[in-house]
C-alpha positions as CSV (number, residue, x, y, z in Angstrom):
1,A,5.2,142.9,148.4
2,G,6.6,145.1,145.8
3,G,6.6,148.8,145.9
4,I,9.1,151.2,147.2
5,H,10.0,150.7,150.8
6,D,11.6,152.7,153.8
7,C,14.9,150.4,154.9
8,Q,15.3,152.7,157.9
9,S,19.4,153.0,157.7
10,S,21.8,155.2,159.0
11,M,24.2,154.6,156.4
12,T,24.8,158.0,153.9
13,G,26.2,156.3,151.5
14,A,24.9,154.0,148.6
15,D,25.5,152.7,145.3
16,V,24.1,153.7,142.2
17,A,21.1,151.9,140.4
18,C,21.1,152.6,136.4
19,Y,19.4,151.6,133.0
20,A,19.4,152.2,129.5
21,E,16.9,152.6,127.0
22,L,18.9,150.7,124.4
23,D,20.5,147.1,124.4
24,T,23.5,147.4,126.6
25,Q,24.6,144.1,125.6
26,P,28.6,144.5,126.6
27,R,30.4,144.4,123.6
28,Y,34.3,144.6,125.0
29,K,35.8,144.0,128.5
30,I,38.7,145.7,130.0
31,K,41.3,145.3,132.0
32,R,43.7,148.1,134.1
33,L,47.3,148.3,133.1
34,G,48.4,150.9,135.5
35,G,48.8,154.7,135.3
36,G,45.1,155.2,133.6
37,V,46.5,153.2,130.6
38,Y,43.7,150.3,130.0
39,H,43.3,147.2,127.2
40,V,39.8,147.2,125.5
41,Q,39.5,144.2,123.8
42,S,36.1,143.0,122.2
43,I,34.0,140.3,124.2
44,N,34.8,137.7,121.2
45,G,38.5,137.4,121.6
46,K,42.1,139.6,120.0
47,Y,42.3,141.7,117.8
48,K,38.4,141.9,116.6
49,I,37.9,145.7,117.0
50,K,38.3,147.3,113.7
51,K,40.3,150.8,114.2
52,A,37.0,152.3,113.6
53,Y,35.8,151.5,116.6
54,A,38.1,152.5,118.5
55,V,36.8,155.7,120.3
56,E,33.7,153.8,121.2
57,A,35.6,150.9,122.4
58,C,36.8,153.4,124.9
59,A,34.1,155.8,125.6
60,A,32.4,152.3,126.4
61,F,33.8,152.9,129.6
62,G,34.3,156.7,129.7
63,L,37.5,156.7,128.4
64,Y,39.5,158.7,125.6
65,Q,41.7,156.7,123.1
66,A,45.4,157.4,123.7
67,S,48.2,158.0,122.1
68,A,51.4,156.0,122.0
69,A,52.7,159.2,124.2
70,E,50.6,159.0,125.8
71,I,50.9,155.3,126.8
72,T,54.8,155.8,127.2
73,D,54.7,158.5,129.4
74,L,51.5,157.2,131.8
75,C,53.0,153.6,131.6
76,Q,56.7,154.8,132.5
77,P,56.7,153.9,136.4
78,F,53.9,151.3,136.4
79,T,55.7,147.9,136.3
80,T,51.9,146.8,135.8
81,C,51.6,148.2,132.5
82,E,52.1,145.8,130.2
83,V,49.9,143.9,127.8
84,C,51.3,141.7,124.9
85,A,48.7,142.6,122.3
86,C,48.4,145.6,120.1
87,M,46.2,148.1,120.7
88,H,44.6,151.2,118.4
89,T,46.1,154.6,119.4
90,S,44.6,157.8,118.2
91,D,47.6,158.6,116.3
92,N,47.1,156.0,114.1
93,L,49.4,153.4,115.1
94,R,48.8,149.9,117.1
95,V,51.1,149.6,120.0
96,Y,51.9,147.7,122.8
97,P,53.7,148.0,126.5
98,M,56.1,145.9,127.7
99,Q,57.9,146.8,131.3
100,H,59.8,143.6,131.4
101,V,62.0,141.5,128.7
102,D,59.4,138.9,127.6
103,H,61.3,137.4,124.0
104,N,57.6,136.2,122.6
105,C,56.6,139.7,122.9
106,G,58.9,141.7,121.5
107,G,62.4,141.3,123.2
108,G,62.5,144.0,125.3
109,V,61.3,147.0,127.4
110,G,58.9,149.8,126.0
111,V,56.6,150.7,124.0
112,H,56.2,148.4,120.5
113,V,55.1,149.8,117.7
114,C,53.0,146.5,115.5
115,N,53.7,146.9,111.8
116,W,51.7,144.2,109.8
117,A,49.5,145.5,107.1
118,S,45.9,146.2,107.9
C-alpha cells in the first residue's frame, strides 16, 4: 500500500526528486549549441522573450545570460554551435552564431548581429 518502503538495493547513486511550492509550468525550452552556449526560447514560439525577461529565461535553467564576445569565444571550436535565431545578450545586442555558410541566415560563418528595431 502507501507509505515509504525500503527498496533493499545495493546501488549507491540515485536521481533527484524535486518539488516546488510555486506554479512551475515551463515557460521556456532549451537547446545546447555547444561550448557551453545554449539557445533558450519561449514555449510559445520564436522571438517571444522580451529583453526584460532574458535573465529570467536563462536563470530558469541555472544559466547566465552571455555576452556577444562570450558567444564568439565559446562557439569558436564547435561546429554545432549555431542557430538561425536572434538571441538577447548581456551587452544589449541580439546575435546568432553560425558555423556554416547559410545564405538564408546571414550568409557567413561567425556571430551575426540582428539590427532591426525592437
